[in-house]
C-alpha positions as CSV (number, residue, x, y, z in Angstrom):
1,M,20.0,-82.1,-10.9
2,T,21.2,-81.6,-7.3
3,I,18.8,-80.0,-4.9
4,N,20.0,-78.3,-1.7
5,S,18.2,-79.2,1.5
6,P,14.5,-78.9,1.0
7,L,12.6,-76.0,2.5
8,L,9.9,-77.5,4.7
9,V,6.8,-75.3,5.1
10,V,3.5,-75.9,6.8
11,A,0.2,-74.3,6.1
12,A,-3.4,-74.6,7.3
13,A,-6.7,-74.6,5.5
14,L,-8.7,-73.1,8.3
15,V,-12.3,-74.1,7.5
16,D,-15.3,-72.2,9.1
17,A,-18.8,-73.5,9.7
18,D,-19.9,-72.3,6.3
19,G,-17.2,-74.3,4.5
20,R,-15.0,-71.3,3.7
21,V,-11.2,-71.3,4.0
22,L,-9.1,-68.4,5.3
23,L,-6.5,-67.0,3.0
24,Q,-4.1,-64.2,3.8
25,Q,-2.5,-61.7,1.4
26,R,1.3,-61.4,1.4
27,P,2.5,-57.9,2.4
28,P,4.4,-55.5,0.1
29,G,8.2,-55.9,0.1
30,K,8.1,-59.7,0.7
31,P,8.7,-62.3,-2.0
32,M,5.5,-63.0,-3.9
33,A,4.0,-59.8,-2.5
34,H,0.2,-59.3,-2.8
35,L,-0.5,-63.0,-3.5
36,W,-3.1,-64.9,-1.5
37,E,-1.9,-67.9,0.5
38,F,-2.8,-70.3,3.2
39,P,-1.5,-69.2,6.6
40,G,1.6,-71.0,7.9
41,G,5.3,-70.8,7.6
42,K,8.7,-72.4,7.8
43,V,9.5,-75.4,10.1
44,E,12.4,-74.5,12.3
45,P,15.3,-77.0,12.8
46,G,14.3,-79.6,15.4
47,E,10.6,-78.6,15.3
48,A,7.8,-81.0,14.4
49,P,5.5,-79.8,11.6
50,E,2.5,-79.6,13.8
51,T,4.3,-77.6,16.4
52,A,5.5,-75.2,13.7
53,L,2.0,-74.7,12.4
54,I,0.5,-74.1,15.8
55,R,3.3,-71.5,16.4
56,E,2.8,-69.8,13.0
57,L,-1.0,-69.6,13.5
58,E,-0.5,-67.9,16.9
59,E,2.1,-65.5,15.5
60,E,0.4,-64.6,12.2
61,L,-3.3,-64.7,13.2
62,G,-3.5,-64.7,17.0
63,I,-5.5,-67.9,17.1
64,H,-4.8,-71.1,19.1
65,T,-5.3,-74.7,18.1
66,H,-4.0,-78.1,19.2
67,A,-2.1,-80.8,17.2
68,S,-5.1,-83.1,17.5
69,C,-7.1,-80.5,15.5
70,L,-4.7,-80.5,12.6
71,A,-5.6,-83.1,10.0
72,P,-2.9,-83.8,7.4
73,A,-4.5,-83.3,4.0
74,T,-1.9,-83.1,1.2
75,F,1.4,-81.7,0.2
76,A,3.0,-79.7,-2.7
77,S,6.5,-79.9,-4.1
78,E,7.8,-76.9,-6.0
79,P,11.2,-75.6,-7.1
80,L,12.1,-72.3,-5.3
81,G,15.3,-70.7,-6.5
82,D,18.2,-72.9,-5.5
83,R,16.0,-74.8,-3.0
84,H,13.0,-77.0,-3.2
85,L,9.8,-76.2,-1.3
86,L,8.0,-79.0,0.4
87,L,4.6,-77.6,1.6
88,L,2.6,-79.7,4.0
89,L,-1.1,-78.7,4.1
90,Y,-3.3,-79.4,7.2
91,V,-7.1,-78.9,7.5
92,C,-8.1,-77.3,10.7
93,R,-11.8,-76.8,11.8
94,K,-11.3,-76.0,15.5
95,W,-9.4,-73.1,17.0
96,R,-9.8,-70.5,19.7
97,G,-9.8,-66.8,19.0
98,I,-10.7,-64.6,16.0
99,A,-8.1,-64.5,13.2
100,E,-6.5,-61.1,12.6
101,A,-4.0,-60.0,10.0
102,R,-0.9,-59.5,12.1
103,H,1.7,-59.9,9.3
104,A,-0.6,-60.0,6.2
105,T,-2.1,-57.1,4.3
106,A,-5.6,-58.7,4.5
107,L,-7.5,-61.8,5.3
108,R,-10.3,-63.3,3.2
109,W,-12.7,-66.2,3.8
110,V,-13.4,-67.9,0.5
111,R,-14.9,-71.2,-0.8
112,P,-12.3,-73.4,-2.4
113,A,-13.8,-73.0,-5.9
114,Q,-13.3,-69.2,-5.6
115,M,-9.6,-69.7,-5.0
116,Y,-9.0,-70.3,-8.7
117,A,-9.8,-66.6,-9.4
118,L,-7.2,-65.4,-6.9
119,E,-3.5,-64.9,-7.5
120,M,-1.8,-67.5,-5.4
121,P,1.8,-68.8,-5.1
122,P,2.6,-71.7,-7.5
123,A,2.9,-74.3,-4.7
124,D,-0.6,-73.4,-3.4
125,L,-2.5,-73.9,-6.8
126,P,-2.4,-77.7,-6.9
127,L,-4.0,-77.8,-3.4
128,I,-7.2,-76.1,-4.4
129,G,-8.7,-79.1,-6.2
130,L,-8.2,-81.4,-3.2
131,L,-9.7,-78.8,-0.8
132,D,-12.7,-78.4,-3.2
133,S,-13.4,-82.1,-3.0
134,L,-12.9,-82.3,0.8
135,I,-15.0,-79.4,1.9
């Protein structure tokens, strides 16, 4: 099977002092609308994954962090139409600002074990077990 160039996406497991992780709900009209996901987004050509994640967190949530606060945790690999999604997940425990839903329908702080009950994109599901063991 031939795969077109992979779609590189970065996401953050933002962990608060109580060990909860921030999820955002995809808005209506977008692919996978209403599903809960980790905040993040596509890596632009020529952009480092950490730079992309810092940019996405500022755009989507209005929070600021630094590359040194992003700990690479795991990745997911998932077919996505005629492309192949490669999702890099980072854990982040330090940021400035209060997260607000700028592009999402809603935000929710949940413990990793609670994520199993939420509807999430297929690529996010295998990441839950690792987060549950890390946090």
